[in-house]
KOLLO-909067 format. One record per atom (N, C-alpha, C, CB): y, x, z; atom name. Coordinates in steps of 0.2 Angstrom, whole numbers. Each point is the difference from the previous one (the first is absolute). Glycine has a CB too. Example, Ala and Ser with C-alpha at 12.3 -4.5 7.8 and 13.67 -1.06 7.14 Angstrom:
residues 2
      y      x      z  rose
    -28     66     39     N
      6     -4      0    CA
      6      4      0     C
     -6     -9      6    CB
     11      7    -10     N
      6      4      1    CA
      5     -4      3     C
     -3      6    -10    CB
END
This chain:
residues 258
      y      x      z  rose
   -405   -202    350     N
      6     -1     -5    CA
      6     -2      4     C
     -8     -2    -10    CB
     13      6      9     N
      6     -2      4    CA
      4     -5     -3     C
      0     11      4    CB
      5    -14     -1     N
      5     -5     -2    CA
      5      4     -5     C
     -1     -7     10    CB
      3      3    -15     N
      5      2     -5    CA
      7      1      3     C
     -7     -5     -9    CB
     10     10      9     N
      6      1      3    CA
      5     -4     -3     C
     -3     12      3    CB
      8    -14      1     N
      6     -5     -3    CA
      4      4     -6     C
      0     -6     12    CB
      1     12    -11     N
      4      3     -6    CA
     -4      1     -6     C
      6      6      9    CB
    -13     -7     -9     N
     -3      0     -6    CA
     -1     -7     -3     C
     -6      9      4    CB
      8    -14     -1     N
      0     -7     -2    CA
      6     -2     -4     C
     -7     -3     10    CB
      6     -1    -15     N
      6     -3     -4    CA
      5     -3      4     C
     -7     -1    -10    CB
     13      2     10     N
      6     -3      3    CA
      1     -7     -1     C
      5     11      0    CB
     -7    -13     -6     N
      1     -7     -2    CA
     -6     -4      2     C
      7      4    -10    CB
     -6    -10     13     N
     -5     -4      2    CA
      0     -6     -4     C
      1      4     12    CB
     -7     -7    -12     N
     -1     -6     -4    CA
      0     -6      4     C
     -7      6     -8    CB
      8     -5     15     N
      0     -5      5    CA
      7     -2      2     C
    -11      3      4    CB
     12     -9     -2     N
      7     -3      2    CA
     -1     -5      5     C
      5      3    -11    CB
      0     -5     14     N
      0     -5      5    CA
     -2     -7     -3     C
      9      6      7    CB
    -13    -10     -3     N
     -3     -6     -2    CA
      6     -5     -2     C
    -10      2      7    CB
     16     -2     -4     N
      5     -4     -1    CA
      5      2     -5     C
     -1     -4     12    CB
      0     10    -14     N
      5      3     -5    CA
     -2     -3     -7     C
      2     10      7    CB
      3     -9    -12     N
     -1     -2     -7    CA
      1     -7     -2     C
     -8     10      0    CB
      9    -11     -6     N
      1     -7     -2    CA
     -6     -2     -5     C
     13      1      1    CB
    -14     -7     -1     N
     -5     -2     -5    CA
      3     -3     -6     C
     -7     -3     10    CB
      4      6    -16     N
      2     -2     -6    CA
     -3     -7     -2     C
      2     12     -4    CB
      2    -17      5     N
     -2     -7     -1    CA
      4     -4     -4     C
     -5      0     11    CB
     10      3    -15     N
      4     -4     -4    CA
     -3     -1     -7     C
     10      5      6    CB
     -7     -9    -10     N
     -2     -2     -7    CA
     -1      6     -4     C
      5    -12      1    CB
     -9     12     -6     N
      0      5     -5    CA
      5     -2     -6     C
    -12      3      3    CB
     15      2     -5     N
      5      0     -6    CA
     -3      3     -6     C
     10     -1      8    CB
    -10     -2    -14     N
     -2      4     -6    CA
      6      3     -3     C
    -10     -8     -2    CB
      9     14      0     N
      6      4     -3    CA
     -3      3     -6     C
      5      3     11    CB
     -2     -5    -17     N
     -2      2     -7    CA
      5      5     -2     C
     -4    -11     -3    CB
      1     17      2     N
      5      6     -1    CA
     -1      3     -7     C
     -1      3     12    CB
      6     -1    -15     N
      0      3     -7    CA
     -2     -4     -6     C
     -2     10      7    CB
      2     -6    -13     N
     -2     -3     -6    CA
     -7     -2      0     C
      9      6     -6    CB
    -13     -2     10     N
     -7     -1      1    CA
     -2     -6      4     C
     -1     12     -1    CB
      6    -15      4     N
     -1     -6      4    CA
     -5      1      6     C
      4     -7    -10    CB
     -4     13     13     N
     -5      2      5    CA
      2     -4      6     C
     -2     11     -4    CB
     -3    -14      7     N
      1     -5      6    CA
     -2      4      6     C
     -3    -10     -7    CB
      8      9     12     N
     -1      2      7    CA
      0     -6      5     C
      5     11     -3    CB
     -9    -11      8     N
      0     -5      5    CA
      2      3      7     C
     -9     -7     -7    CB
     15      5      9     N
      2      3      6    CA
      2     -5      5     C
      4     10     -6    CB
     -5     -9     13     N
      2     -5      5    CA
      8     -1      0     C
    -10      3      7    CB
     12     -9     -7     N
      7     -1      0    CA
      4      3      5     C
     -3    -11     -5    CB
      0     12     11     N
      4      3      6    CA
      1      7     -1     C
     -5     -8      7    CB
      1     11    -11     N
      2      7     -2    CA
      5      1     -5     C
    -12      3      3    CB
     13     -8     -7     N
      5      0     -6    CA
      7     -1      3     C
     -9     -3     -8    CB
     10     -2     13     N
      6     -3      2    CA
      5      5      2     C
     -6    -10      3    CB
      4     16      0     N
      6      5      2    CA
      4      3     -6     C
     -7      3     10    CB
      4     -4    -16     N
      4      2     -6    CA
      4     -6     -2     C
     -9      8     -3    CB
     16     -6      3     N
      5     -5     -2    CA
     -2     -4     -6     C
      9      7      6    CB
    -12     -4    -11     N
     -1     -3     -7    CA
     -6     -5      1     C
      3     10     -6    CB
     -8     -9     10     N
     -5     -4      1    CA
      2     -6      5     C
     -9      9     -2    CB
     13     -7      7     N
      3     -5      4    CA
      4     -6     -4     C
      0      9     10    CB
      4     -7    -15     N
      3     -4     -4    CA
     -4     -4     -4     C
     10      7      0    CB
    -15     -4     -3     N
     -5     -3     -5    CA
     -4     -5      3     C
      0     10     -6    CB
     -3     -9     13     N
     -5     -4      3    CA
      3     -5      5     C
     -8      9     -2    CB
     14     -8      4     N
      3     -4      5    CA
      7     -3     -2     C
     -5      7      8    CB
      8     -5    -14     N
      6     -2     -3    CA
     -1     -7     -3     C
      4     12     -1    CB
      1    -16      1     N
     -1     -7     -3    CA
      1      0     -8     C
      5     -4     11    CB
     -2     10    -13     N
      1      0     -8    CA
     -5      3     -4     C
     12      1      3    CB
    -18      1      1     N
     -5      4     -4    CA
     -6     -5     -1     C
      4     11      5    CB
     -7    -11    -11     N
     -6     -4     -1    CA
     -6      3      3     C
      5     -4    -11    CB
     -5     11     12     N
     -6      3      3    CA
     -2     -3      7     C
      4     10     -6    CB
      1    -13      9     N
     -1     -3      7    CA
     -6     -5     -1     C
     12      2      4    CB
    -12     -6     -9     N
     -5     -6     -1    CA
     -7      3      0     C
      9     -7     -6    CB
    -10     12      1     N
     -7      2     -1    CA
     -2      7      3     C
      0     -7    -10    CB
      4      9     14     N
     -1      7      3    CA
     -2      5     -5     C
     -3     -6     10    CB
      7      6    -16     N
     -2      5     -5    CA
      7      4     -2     C
    -10     -7     -4    CB
     10     13      4     N
      6      4     -2    CA
     -2      4     -6     C
      5      0     12    CB
      0      0    -17     N
     -2      4     -6    CA
      5      6      0     C
     -4    -10     -6    CB
      2     16      5     N
      4      6     -1    CA
     -2      4     -6     C
      1      1     12    CB
      2     -4    -18     N
     -2      3     -6    CA
      3      7     -2     C
      0    -12     -4    CB
      5     14      7     N
      3      6     -1    CA
     -3      6      4     C
     10     -6     -3    CB
    -14      4      8     N
     -4      5      4    CA
     -6      3     -3     C
      5     -5     10    CB
     -8     10     -8     N
     -6      3     -2    CA
     -5     -2      6     C
      5      9     -8    CB
    -11    -10      5     N
     -6     -2      5    CA
     -2      6      4     C
     -4     -8     -7    CB
      5     14      4     N
     -2      7      4    CA
      4      1      6     C
     -4      5    -11    CB
     11     -6     10     N
      5      1      5    CA
      0     -6      5     C
      7      7     -7    CB
     -8    -13      5     N
      0     -5      5    CA
     -7      0      4     C
      7     -7     -8    CB
    -12     10      5     N
     -6      1      4    CA
      1      5      6     C
     -7     -2    -10    CB
     11      7      9     N
      2      4      6    CA
      4     -4      5     C
      1     10     -7    CB
      3    -14      5     N
      4     -5      5    CA
     -5     -4      3     C
     11      0     -7    CB
    -15     -3      4     N
     -5     -5      3    CA
     -4      3      5     C
     -1     -6    -11    CB
     -2     12     10     N
     -4      4      4    CA
      5      2      7     C
     -7      5    -10    CB
     13     -3      8     N
      4      1      6    CA
      1     -5      5     C
      6      8     -8    CB
     -5    -14      5     N
      1     -6      4    CA
     -6     -1      5     C
      7     -6     -9    CB
    -13      8      8     N
     -5     -1      4    CA
     -2      6      4     C
     -5     -8     -8    CB
      7     14      6     N
     -2      6      3    CA
      6      4      3     C
    -10      0     -8    CB
     16     -1      6     N
      6      4      1    CA
      0      7     -2     C
      1     -7     10    CB
     -5      8    -15     N
     -1      7     -4    CA
      2     -1     -7     C
    -10      3      8    CB
     13      2    -10     N
      2      1     -8    CA
     -6      3     -3     C
     13      1      2    CB
    -17     -4     -6     N
     -5      3     -4    CA
      2      3     -6     C
     -8     -8      5    CB
     11     14     -5     N
      3      2     -6    CA
     -3      7     -2     C
     11     -6      3    CB
    -15      9      1     N
     -3      7     -2    CA
     -4     -1     -6     C
      0      3     12    CB
      0      3    -15     N
     -5      1     -6    CA
     -7      2      3     C
     10      4     -7    CB
    -15     -6      3     N
     -7      1      2    CA
     -2      7     -3     C
     -3    -13      0    CB
      2     18      4     N
     -2      6     -2    CA
     -6      2      3     C
     12      3     -1    CB
    -15      3     -1     N
     -6      2      3    CA
      0      8     -1     C
     -6    -10     -3    CB
      2     13      7     N
      0      8      0    CA
      6      3      4     C
     -6     -1    -11    CB
      8      7      9     N
      5      3      3    CA
      7     -1     -4     C
     -9      9      5    CB
     14    -10     -1     N
      6     -2     -3    CA
      5      6      1     C
     -2    -12      1    CB
      8     11     -1     N
      5      5      1    CA
     -1      3      7     C
      8     -5     -8    CB
     -6     12      9     N
      0      3      6    CA
     -7      0      3     C
     11     -3      2    CB
    -17      2     -6     N
     -6      0      2    CA
     -3     -6      4     C
      2     12     -1    CB
      2    -17      2     N
     -2     -5      4    CA
     -4     -5     -3     C
     10      1      6    CB
    -15     -4     -3     N
     -4     -5     -3    CA
      3     -6     -2     C
     -9      5      6    CB
      9     -8    -12     N
      2     -6     -2    CA
      8      0     -1     C
    -10     -5      6    CB
     13     10     -6     N
      7      0     -1    CA
      2      0     -8     C
      2      7     11    CB
      4     -9    -12     N
      2     -1     -7    CA
      0      6     -4     C
      7     -9      4    CB
    -10      9    -10     N
     -1      7     -3    CA
      5      2     -5     C
    -11     -3      1    CB
     15     -1     -3     N
      6      2     -5    CA
      6     -5      0     C
     -9      5     -7    CB
     14     -3      4     N
      6     -3      0    CA
      0     -7     -3     C
      6     11     -1    CB
    -11    -12     -4     N
     -1     -6     -3    CA
     -2     -5      5     C
     -2      5    -11    CB
     -3     -3     15     N
     -3     -5      5    CA
      5     -1      5     C
    -11      4     -2    CB
     15      1      4     N
      5     -1      5    CA
      5     -5     -3     C
     -1     11      4    CB
      3    -11    -10     N
      5     -5     -3    CA
     -3     -7      0     C
      5     10     -7    CB
    -11    -10      6     N
     -3     -7      0    CA
      1     -4      7     C
     -9      4     -8    CB
      8      0     13     N
      1     -3      7    CA
      8     -2      1     C
    -10      6      4    CB
     14     -1     -6     N
      7     -1      0    CA
      2     -6     -4     C
      2     12      2    CB
     -5    -13     -8     N
      2     -6     -4    CA
     -2     -6      3     C
     -2      6    -10    CB
     -4     -6     14     N
     -3     -6      3    CA
      5     -2      6     C
    -12      3     -3    CB
     14      2      7     N
      5     -1      5    CA
      7     -3     -2     C
     -6      9      6    CB
      8     -6    -12     N
      6     -3     -3    CA
      0     -7     -2     C
      2     12     -4    CB
     -8    -14      1     N
     -1     -7     -2    CA
     -1     -4      6     C
     -6      4    -10    CB
      3     -2     16     N
      0     -3      6    CA
      7     -2      3     C
    -12      5      2    CB
     16      0     -2     N
      7      0      2    CA
      3     -6     -4     C
      0     12      4    CB
      0    -12    -10     N
      3     -5     -4    CA
     -3     -7      1     C
      2      9     -9    CB
     -8     -9     10     N
     -3     -7      2    CA
      2     -2      6     C
    -10      3     -6    CB
     10      1     11     N
      3     -2      7    CA
      7     -2      0     C
     -8      8      5    CB
     12     -5    -10     N
      7     -2      0    CA
      1     -7     -3     C
      3     12     -2    CB
     -7    -13     -4     N
      0     -6     -3    CA
     -3     -6      5     C
     -2      6    -11    CB
     -3     -5     15     N
     -2     -5      5    CA
      4      0      6     C
    -11      2     -5    CB
     15      3      6     N
      5      0      6    CA
     -5      0      6     C
      9     -6     -6    CB
    -14     11      6     N
     -4      1      6    CA
      2      7      3     C
    -10     -7     -5    CB
     14      6     10     N
      3      6      3    CA
     -6      5      4     C
     11     -6      1    CB
    -16      2      2     N
     -5      4      3    CA
     -4      4     -5     C
     -1     -9      9    CB
      0      6    -15     N
     -4      4     -5    CA
      4      5     -3     C
     -6    -10     -3    CB
     13      9      2     N
      4      6     -2    CA
      0      6      5     C
      7     -9     -6    CB
     -7      7     12     N
      0      6      5    CA
     -7      3      0     C
      8     -6      7    CB
    -13      3     -8     N
     -7      3      0    CA
      0      4     -6     C
     -5    -10      5    CB
      8      8    -11     N
     -1      4     -6    CA
      4      7      1     C
     -1    -11     -7    CB
      7     10     11     N
      4      6      1    CA
     -4      5      5     C
     11     -7     -2    CB
    -14      4      6     N
     -5      5      5    CA
     -5      3     -4     C
      3     -7     10    CB
     -6      3    -15     N
     -5      3     -4    CA
      3      6     -5     C
     -6    -11      0    CB
     12     10     -2     N
      3      5     -4    CA
      1      6      5     C
      6     -9     -7    CB
     -4      8     13     N
      1      6      4    CA
     -6      4      1     C
      9     -7      6    CB
    -15      3     -5     N
     -6      3      1    CA
     -2      5     -6     C
     -4    -10      7    CB
      6      7    -13     N
     -2      4     -6    CA
      5      6     -1     C
     -4    -11     -6    CB
     10     10      8     N
      4      6      0    CA
     -2      5      5     C
     10     -7     -3    CB
    -13      6      9     N
     -2      4      4    CA
     -6      4     -3     C
      4     -7     10    CB
     -8      3    -14     N
     -6      3     -3    CA
      2      5     -5     C
     -7    -10      3    CB
     11      8     -7     N
      2      4     -6    CA
      6      5      0     C
     -5    -10     -6    CB
      9      9     12     N
      6      3      0    CA
      4      0     -6     C
     -5      8      8    CB
      5    -14    -11     N
      4     -1     -6    CA
      2     -8     -1     C
     -6     10     -5    CB
     11    -11      2     N
      3     -7     -1    CA
     -1     -2     -8     C
      8      1     10    CB
     -8     -7    -11     N
     -1     -2     -7    CA
      7     -4     -1     C
    -13     -1      0    CB
     17      3     -5     N
      6     -3     -1    CA
      0     -7     -3     C
      4     12     -2    CB
     -9    -13     -1     N
     -1     -7     -3    CA
     -1     -5      6     C
     -5      4    -10    CB
      2     -2     15     N
     -1     -4      6    CA
      7     -1      3     C
    -12      4      2    CB
     16      2     -1     N
      7     -1      3    CA
      4     -4     -4     C
     -1     11      4    CB
      1    -11    -11     N
      4     -5     -4    CA
     -2     -7      1     C
      1      9     -8    CB
     -8    -10      9     N
     -2     -7      2    CA
      3     -3      6     C
    -10      2     -6    CB
     10      3     11     N
      3     -2      7    CA
      7     -1     -1     C
     -8      7      6    CB
     12     -3     -9     N
      7     -1     -1    CA
      2     -6     -4     C
      1     12      0    CB
     -5    -14     -5     N
      1     -6     -4    CA
     -1     -6      4     C
     -4      6    -10    CB
     -1     -6     15     N
     -2     -6      3    CA
      3      0      8     C
    -10     -1     -8    CB
     14      5     10     N
      3      0      7    CA
      7      0     -1     C
    -10      6      4    CB
     13     -7      2     N
      8      0      1    CA
      2      7      1     C
      0    -12      4    CB
      6     13     -5     N
      3      7      1    CA
     -1      2      7     C
      9     -3     -8    CB
     -9     -1     13     N
     -1      2      7    CA
     -7      0      3     C
     11     -4      2    CB
    -16      3     -7     N
     -7     -1      1    CA
     -3      7      4     C
     -1     -8    -10    CB
     -3      7     15     N
     -3      5      3    CA
     -5      3     -4     C
      2     -5     11    CB
     -5      1    -15     N
     -5      3     -5    CA
      3      5     -5     C
     -6    -11      1    CB
     12      9     -3     N
      4      5     -5    CA
      2      6      4     C
      4    -10     -7    CB
     -2      9     14     N
      2      6      4    CA
     -6      5      1     C
      8     -7      6    CB
    -14      4     -5     N
     -6      5      0    CA
     -1      4     -6     C
     -5     -9      8    CB
      6      6    -14     N
     -1      3     -6    CA
      5      6     -1     C
     -4    -11     -5    CB
     10     10      8     N
      5      5     -1    CA
     -2      6      5     C
      9     -9     -3    CB
    -11      7      9     N
     -1      5      5    CA
     -6      4     -2     C
      4     -7      9    CB
     -9      4    -12     N
     -6      4     -2    CA
      2      4     -6     C
     -8     -9      3    CB
     12      7     -8     N
      2      4     -6    CA
      4      6      3     C
      0    -11     -8    CB
      4     10     13     N
      5      5      2    CA
     -3      5      4     C
      9     -8     -1    CB
    -13      6      6     N
     -3      4      5    CA
     -7      3      0     C
      8     -6      6    CB
    -12      2     -9     N
     -7      1      1    CA
     -5      2     -5     C
      2     -8      9    CB
      0      6    -15     N
     -5      1     -6    CA
      1      6     -4     C
     -2    -13      0    CB
     -3     16     -2     N
      0      6     -4    CA
      2     -2     -8     C
     -8      6      8    CB
      5    -12    -10     N
      1     -3     -6    CA
      2     -7     -1     C
     -9      8     -3    CB
     13    -10     -2     N
      1     -6     -1    CA
     -2     -1     -8     C
     10     -1      9    CB
    -15     -3    -10     N
     -2      0     -7    CA
      4     -5     -4     C
    -12      2      4    CB
     13     -1    -10     N
      4     -5     -5    CA
      7     -1      3     C
    -11     -5     -4    CB
     15     10      5     N
      6     -1      3    CA
      5     -4     -5     C
     -2     10      7    CB
      0    -10    -14     N
      5     -4     -4    CA
      0     -7      1     C
     -3      8     -8    CB
     -2    -11     12     N
      1     -7      2    CA
      5     -1      6     C
    -12     -1     -4    CB
     15      6      7     N
      4     -1      5    CA
      7     -1     -2     C
     -7      7      7    CB
     11    -11     -4     N
      7     -2     -1    CA
      4      6      2     C
     -2    -13      0    CB
      8     13     -3     N
      5      5      2    CA
      2     -1      7     C
      4      1    -12    CB
     -3     -8     14     N
      2     -1      7    CA
     -5      2      5     C
      6    -10     -5    CB
    -12      9      4     N
     -5      2      4    CA
      0      8      1     C
     -7    -10     -3    CB
      7     13     -2     N
      0      8      0    CA
      6      2      4     C
     -6      1    -11    CB
     12     -4     10     N
      6      2      3    CA
     -1     -1      8     C
      7     -3    -10    CB
    -10     -2     12     N
     -1     -1      7    CA
     -5      5      3     C
      3    -12     -2    CB
     -8     13     -2     N
     -5      5      2    CA
      3      7      1     C
     -9     -6     -6    CB
     14      8      1     N
      3      6      1    CA
      5      0      6     C
      0      2    -12    CB
      3     -7     14     N
      4     -1      6    CA
     -4      2      6     C
      7     -9     -6    CB
    -14      6      6     N
     -4      1      6    CA
     -2      7      0     C
     -4    -11     -1    CB
      3     14     -5     N
     -2      7      0    CA
      6      5      3     C
     -8     -3    -10    CB
     14      1      8     N
      6      4      3    CA
      0      0      7     C
      6     -3    -10    CB
     -8     -3     13     N
      0     -1      7    CA
     -5      5      3     C
      3    -12      0    CB
     -9     13     -3     N
     -5      5      2    CA
      3      7      0     C
     -9     -8     -4    CB
     12     10     -2     N
      3      6      0    CA
      5      2      5     C
     -2     -1    -12    CB
      6     -5     14     N
      6      1      5    CA
     -3      1      7     C
      7     -7     -8    CB
    -13      5      9     N
     -3      0      6    CA
     -7      3     -1     C
      6    -10      4    CB
     -7     16     -5     N
     -6      4     -1    CA
     -5      0      6     C
      6      7     -8    CB
     -4     -8     14     N
     -4      0      5    CA
     -4     -7      1     C
      8      8      6    CB
     -6    -13    -10     N
     -3     -6      0    CA
     -5      0     -6     C
     10     -6      5    CB
    -17      7     -3     N
     -5      1     -6    CA
     -4     -7      0     C
      0     13      2    CB
     -1    -15     -8     N
     -3     -7     -1    CA
     -7      1     -3     C
     11     -6     -1    CB
    -16      3      3     N
     -6     -1     -3    CA
     -2     -7     -1     C
     -4     11      6    CB
     -1    -12    -11     N
     -2     -7     -1    CA
     -1     -4      6     C
     -5      3    -11    CB
      1      0     16     N
     -2     -4      6    CA
      7     -1      4     C
    -12      5      0    CB
     16      0      1     N
      6     -1      4    CA
      5     -6     -3     C
     -1     12      3    CB
      1    -12    -10     N
      4     -5     -3    CA
     -3     -7      1     C
      3      8     -9    CB
    -10     -9      9     N
     -3     -6      2    CA
      1     -2      7     C
     -8      2     -9    CB
      9      2     13     N
      2     -1      7    CA
     -5     -5      3     C
     12      2     -2    CB
    -18      0      4     N
     -5     -4      2    CA
      2     -4      7     C
     -9      8     -5    CB
     13     -5      8     N
      3     -4      7    CA
      3     -6     -2     C
      1     11      6    CB
      1    -12    -12     N
      4     -6     -2    CA
     -3     -3     -7     C
     10      4      6    CB
    -16     -7     -6     N
     -4     -2     -6    CA
      4     -4     -4     C
    -10      1      6    CB
     15     -5     -4     N
      4     -4     -4    CA
      7      3     -3     C
     -5    -10      7    CB
      5     16     -6     N
      7      3     -2    CA
      1     -1     -7     C
     -2      9      8    CB
     -3     -9    -13     N
      1     -1     -7    CA
     -2     -7     -2     C
     -1     13     -2    CB
      0    -17      6     N
     -2     -7     -2    CA
      6     -5     -1     C
    -11      2      7    CB
     10     -7    -11     N
      6     -4     -2    CA
     -1     -7      3     C
      1      6    -10    CB
     -6     -7     15     N
     -2     -7      2    CA
      6     -3      4     C
    -12      3      0    CB
     16      2      3     N
      5     -3      4    CA
     -2     -4      6     C
      7      1    -10    CB
     -2     -5     13     N
     -2     -4      5    CA
     -3     -7     -2     C
     10      5      6    CB
    -10     -6    -12     N
     -3     -7     -2    CA
     -7      0     -1     C
     10     -2     -6    CB
    -13      8      6     N
     -8      0     -1    CA
     -3      5      5     C
      1     -3    -12    CB
     -7      2     14     N
     -3      5      4    CA
     -3      5     -4     C
     -3     -9      8    CB
      3     15     -5     N
     -3      6     -4    CA
     -8     -2     -1     C
      9      8      5    CB
    -11     -6    -11     N
     -7     -1     -1    CA
     -5      4      5     C
      3     -2    -12    CB
      0      7     15     N
     -4      4      4    CA
     -2     -3      7     C
      5     10     -6    CB
      0    -15      8     N
     -1     -4      6    CA
     -3     -6     -2     C
     10      5      5    CB
    -11     -7    -11     N
     -3     -6     -2    CA
     -5      1     -5     C
     10     -7      3    CB
    -16     11     -1     N
     -5      2     -5    CA
     -2     -5     -5     C
     -3      9      8    CB
      1    -15     -5     N
     -2     -5     -4    CA
      6     -5      0     C
    -12      1      3    CB
     15     -2     -9     N
      6     -3     -1    CA
      0     -8      0     C
      3     10     -7    CB
     -7    -12     12     N
     -1     -8      1    CA
      6     -2      4     C
    -13      1     -2    CB
     16     -6      0     N
      5     -4      4    CA
     -3     -6      4     C
      9      4     -8    CB
     -9     -4     14     N
     -3     -5      4    CA
      4     -7     -2     C
     -3      8     10    CB
      9     -7    -11     N
      3     -7     -2    CA
     -3     -3     -7     C
     11      5      5    CB
    -12      0    -10     N
     -3     -3     -6    CA
     -8     -2      1     C
      8      7     -6    CB
    -11     -3     11     N
     -7     -2      1    CA
      0     -7      3     C
     -3     12      2    CB
      7    -13      3     N
      0     -7      3    CA
      2     -5     -5     C
      2      5     11    CB
      3     -4    -15     N
      3     -5     -5    CA
     -5     -2     -5     C
     11      5      2    CB
    -16     -1     -4     N
     -5     -1     -5    CA
     -6     -4      3     C
      4     10     -7    CB
     -5    -10     13     N
     -6     -3      3    CA
      1     -7      0     C
     -2     10      7    CB
END
């Protein structure tokens, strides 16, 4: 029996350098979410990169600092669970659970528009949550999850675009990505009545540039520009990209809590 060739092996490894990685050794924080008062227990060091939790747990004016408990009555447990999983895995768990053959004959793909809308709704809620918590790394991850979904469906959801526009600044790169996808790459934009006149005007301006320069052909992959993974991220210079800091543990906070 011969050896397994390298090209048949999975590219992703489960092994890493002995000296790499951070140990999660900070205190646990209890977070009570929604009207159901669902409780989550998350390490403090994972919460502190979000400005909201940093103020709540380290600020002098917050009572939560005393008992390490934060209450989020306006949030939903389902969406916060996605955020909680992301803090430990750097993955957005927003996909629908499907079985059998989906669209285009692929196993486990989304079967209909209703199921597609469910995931778009989750991503929109995640974006709103990230904006409220002021967690730039989470917002960038949600935008990348949106880009993956666009590549799968070749379609945009206008309700998601409206959420991004509502919770981002006029010069946001997240908003720019929505404009570029709407103008250049997608065959469909569902629920366009949710889009503002200002957004549609700017989309048409981008489309006019495409008409004026017909030799410049855009595809979803070319818009994403894999050579510059931060092209549409909003983290700026103040935060590290989540892709270079897969586990969002800050050594400063780890040492501080010990």
